C-alpha positions in Angstrom: 84.1 90.2 53.1 86.3 92.0 55.6 88.6 89.9 57.8 88.1 89.7 61.5 90.7 91.8 63.5 91.8 88.6 65.3 92.9 87.1 61.9 95.8 89.5 61.9 97.7 87.2 64.3 97.6 83.8 66.0 97.6 85.1 69.6 94.6 84.1 71.8 93.0 86.0 74.6 94.0 84.7 78.1 91.2 82.7 79.7 90.7 85.0 82.7 91.2 88.3 80.9 88.2 90.6 80.6 87.5 90.7 76.8 86.4 94.4 77.0 89.1 96.9 76.1 89.7 99.3 79.0 88.2 102.7 78.8 91.7 104.1 79.6 93.1 102.5 76.4 93.6 104.9 73.5 93.5 102.2 70.9 90.4 100.6 69.3 90.1 96.8 69.4 91.0 96.6 65.7 94.1 98.8 66.2 95.3 96.5 69.1 95.1 93.4 66.8 96.9 95.2 64.0 99.7 96.4 66.4 100.1 92.8 67.7 100.4 91.6 64.1 102.8 94.5 63.2 105.1 93.6 66.1 105.3 90.0 64.9 106.2 91.2 61.4 108.9 93.4 62.9 110.4 90.5 64.9 110.4 88.3 61.8 112.3 90.9 59.9 114.6 91.4 62.9 113.5 95.0 63.4 113.6 94.5 67.2 113.8 98.2 68.0 110.5 99.0 66.4 109.0 95.8 67.9 110.0 97.0 71.3 108.4 100.4 70.7 105.1 98.7 69.7 105.2 96.6 72.8 105.8 99.6 75.0 102.8 101.4 73.5 100.6 98.4 74.0 101.8 98.0 77.7 101.1 101.7 78.3 97.5 101.0 77.3 97.1 98.0 79.5 97.7 95.4 76.7 100.2 92.7 77.6 101.5 89.8 75.5 103.0 86.4 76.3 105.1 85.3 73.3 105.8 81.7 74.3 102.2 80.9 75.0 100.9 83.1 72.1 98.5 84.9 74.4 97.5 88.4 75.2 95.5 90.4 77.8 93.5 93.6 77.4 92.5 94.2 81.0 95.7 95.8 82.4 96.9 92.6 84.1 100.3 91.2 83.3 100.1 87.5 84.3 99.5 84.4 82.3 98.6 81.0 83.5 98.7 82.1 87.1 95.8 82.3 89.6 94.3 85.7 90.1 95.3 87.8 93.1 93.4 86.6 96.1 92.3 89.0 98.9 91.6 87.2 102.2 88.9 88.3 104.6 90.2 89.0 108.1 88.3 89.6 111.3 84.6 89.2 112.1 81.8 89.2 109.6 79.2 91.1 111.7 76.4 88.9 110.3 77.5 89.3 106.7 75.4 87.1 104.4 77.0 84.8 101.9 75.4 86.8 99.1 76.9 90.1 100.4 80.3 88.4 100.8 80.2 87.3 97.2 79.4 90.8 96.1 82.2 92.3 98.2 84.7 89.8 96.6 83.6 90.7 93.1 83.9 94.4 93.8 87.4 93.9 95.2 88.3 91.9 92.1 86.9 94.7 89.9 88.7 97.4 91.9 92.0 95.5 91.4 91.5 95.3 87.7 90.9 99.0 87.4 94.0 99.7 89.5 96.0 97.6 87.0 94.6 99.6 84.2 95.6 102.8 86.1 91.9 103.8 86.1 92.2 105.2 89.6 88.9 107.2 89.5 86.9 103.9 88.9 88.9 102.0 91.6 88.3 104.9 94.1 84.6 104.8 93.3 84.5 101.1 94.1 86.4 101.6 97.3 83.8 104.2 98.3 81.0 101.7 97.7 82.8 99.0 99.8 83.3 101.4 102.6 79.8 103.1 102.7 77.7 100.0 101.9 79.6 97.3 103.7 82.1 99.0 106.0 84.9 97.2 104.2 88.5 98.4 104.1 91.0 96.9 101.7 94.6 96.4 102.5 96.5 96.1 99.2 99.9 95.5 100.7 98.7 92.5 102.8 96.1 91.4 100.2 93.4 91.5 102.9 89.9 93.0 103.4 88.1 93.5 106.7 84.8 95.0 108.0 85.7 98.0 110.1 82.2 99.4 110.5 78.8 97.9 110.0 75.7 100.1 110.1 77.5 102.7 112.2 79.0 100.3 114.8 82.6 100.2 116.0 82.1 103.7 117.4 84.0 104.0 120.6 81.9 107.0 121.6 78.6 105.1 121.3 76.1 105.8 124.1 74.3 102.5 123.6 75.6 99.6 125.8 74.2 97.1 123.3 76.2 98.7 120.5 79.3 98.5 122.6 78.6 94.8 123.4 78.1 94.1 119.7 81.4 95.7 118.8 83.4 93.7 121.4 82.1 90.4 119.8 84.2 90.9 116.7 87.2 88.7 117.8 87.1 85.5 115.8 89.4 82.4 115.3 91.8 83.3 112.6 91.1 81.9 109.1 94.8 81.6 108.6 94.8 78.5 110.7 93.8 75.2 108.9 90.4 73.8 109.6 91.9 70.9 111.5 94.0 73.2 113.7 93.2 73.4 117.5 92.1 77.0 116.9 89.0 75.6 115.1 88.7 72.0 116.6 88.4 73.0 120.2 85.0 72.6 121.8 82.3 75.3 121.3 82.1 75.7 125.0 85.8 76.7 125.1 85.4 79.0 122.1 82.5 80.8 123.9 84.6 81.2 127.0 87.4 82.8 124.9 84.9 85.1 123.2 83.5 86.2 126.6 87.0 86.9 128.0 87.8 88.9 124.8 84.6 90.9 125.2 85.6 91.7 128.8 89.1 92.7 127.6 87.6 95.0 125.0 85.4 96.7 127.5 88.3 97.1 129.9 90.3 98.8 127.2 87.4 101.1 126.4 87.4 102.1 130.1 91.2 102.6 130.0 91.6 99.7 132.5 94.7 98.5 130.7 96.1 96.5 133.6 93.0 94.4 133.7 93.0 94.0 129.9 96.6 92.8 130.0 95.8 90.3 132.8 93.0 88.8 130.6 95.5 88.5 127.7 98.0 86.7 130.0 95.3 84.4 131.3 94.2 83.4 127.8 97.8 82.6 127.0 98.4 80.6 130.2 95.1 78.7 130.1 94.5 78.2 126.3 97.8 79.1 124.6 95.9 81.9 122.8 97.5 84.9 121.0 95.3 87.8 120.0 95.8 90.1 117.0 94.1 93.5 117.8 94.5 94.7 114.2 92.5 92.0 112.6 90.4 91.1 115.7 91.5 87.5 115.5 92.9 84.9 117.9 94.9 81.7 117.5 96.2 78.7 119.5 100.0 78.9 119.1 101.7 76.4 121.5 103.2 76.0 124.9 102.2 78.7 127.4 105.8 79.1 128.8 107.2 80.2 125.4 107.5 83.9 124.5 105.7 84.5 121.3 108.7 86.4 120.0 110.2 83.0 119.5 107.4 81.5 117.5 108.1 81.0 113.8 104.6 82.0 113.0 103.4 84.9 110.9 100.2 85.3 112.9 102.2 85.4 116.2 104.5 88.1 114.9 101.6 90.2 113.7 99.8 89.7 117.0 102.8 90.9 118.9 103.1 93.9 116.7 99.4 94.8 117.0 99.8 95.4 120.7 102.6 97.9 120.3 102.3 101.6 119.8 101.0 103.0 116.5 104.5 104.5 115.9 106.2 101.1 116.3 103.7 99.5 113.9 104.3 102.2 111.3 108.0 101.8 111.5 107.6 98.0 111.2 105.5 98.3 108.0 107.6 101.0 106.5 111.1 100.6 107.9 113.6 103.3 107.0 116.6 102.2 105.0 
């Protein structure tokens, strides 16, 4: 009776690793296990140079080992015992159902796995589905995703006033604030007032009435200590109204300030020159 490939060595598959060998891998499953065993033999015989060559070949095919834990992965990821990369949702949900949100998160997780495997065609296909079906854009640098369009909305040239009104409703309390933070614990009446003022500001900006839009922003800060992030369409209670938000030791405040600067300044901030 032929031995199982996994009997060639004592390494076990990492718990959260996809057991299927990547399509981009040039080795069969049996070859992978034989190479893992061969590398162990090389290390035992102190032939470290050949062991390193085997490791390099495995890594190039998305296979990674953890010698201390005696574990391996075949899904292109190179982490062991750590939580998987989490992408946070930012901005409004546009009526997104819990079922659709779950599907989006699974698609993003699958896209990330394909990128680790360097299967960029597959990851691009998933990005297309996310964009066309859900209006989702993924920001890998920030580990975030957001709905930028939903059913053709968010079009500044829309002729329909109802569409414009719907688009301006997208500002939401930031999920970065804890649930017991004033951002979330304030009364629903106050939240509705803030939402109404942000809709007015959005409409003013659409009409290029920037002075009126800025005045609304200042009023929100003075009356409710609210800062607004125009990139993520979120707002947050940050503190005393007489403090400039450049002074806040708060990641949201810094991003909010940056979001209201020119596109050139934002680009320089994200990719500063050396």
